[in-house]
C-alpha positions in Angstrom: 0.0 0.0 0.0 1.1 3.4 -0.6 1.2 6.1 2.1 -1.7 8.1 0.4 -3.9 5.0 0.7 -2.8 4.3 4.3 -3.5 8.0 5.4 -7.1 7.7 4.1 -7.9 4.8 6.5 -9.2 5.4 10.0 -7.1 4.3 13.0 -9.5 1.3 13.7 -9.1 0.1 10.1 -5.4 0.6 10.4 -5.2 -1.4 13.7 -7.2 -4.3 12.0 -5.0 -4.3 8.9 -1.8 -4.3 11.0 -3.0 -7.4 12.8 -3.9 -9.2 9.6 -0.6 -8.2 7.9 1.4 -9.2 11.0 -0.3 -12.6 11.0 0.5 -13.1 7.3 4.1 -12.0 7.8 4.4 -14.5 10.6 3.0 -17.3 8.5 5.4 -16.5 5.6 8.5 -16.4 7.8 7.5 -19.8 9.2 7.0 -21.2 5.8 10.3 -19.7 4.7 12.0 -21.6 7.6 10.6 -24.9 6.4 11.1 -24.4 2.6 12.1 -21.6 0.3 9.4 -19.2 -0.7 8.7 -18.3 -4.3 8.6 -14.6 -3.6 10.9 -13.7 -0.8 10.4 -10.0 -1.5 6.9 -10.3 -0.1 8.4 -10.6 3.4 10.2 -7.1 3.0 7.1 -5.6 1.5 4.9 -6.7 4.4 7.4 -5.6 7.0 7.6 -2.0 5.4 3.8 -1.8 5.1 3.3 -2.7 8.7 5.9 -0.1 9.7 4.1 2.6 7.6 0.8 1.8 9.1 2.2 1.9 12.7 3.9 5.2 11.9 0.6 6.7 10.7 -1.2 5.4 13.8 1.4 6.9 16.1 1.2 10.2 14.3 -2.5 10.4 14.7 -2.4 9.4 18.4 0.2 12.1 19.2 -1.9 14.7 17.3 -5.0 13.7 19.2 -3.2 14.5 22.5 
């Protein structure tokens, strides 16, 4: 996801998406430990997307205070 798309989501939506993506990231890491993945770049993409979402959540919570 691009930052523009992420910023359009509400904090509740972002929290839900972060949980879903973190679960997917965990499963992919586990599968990669057992056997090689076809697309290892997906791990990096998920990790960065999760970080972007957490950054936007933190910014909004700080702005709310």
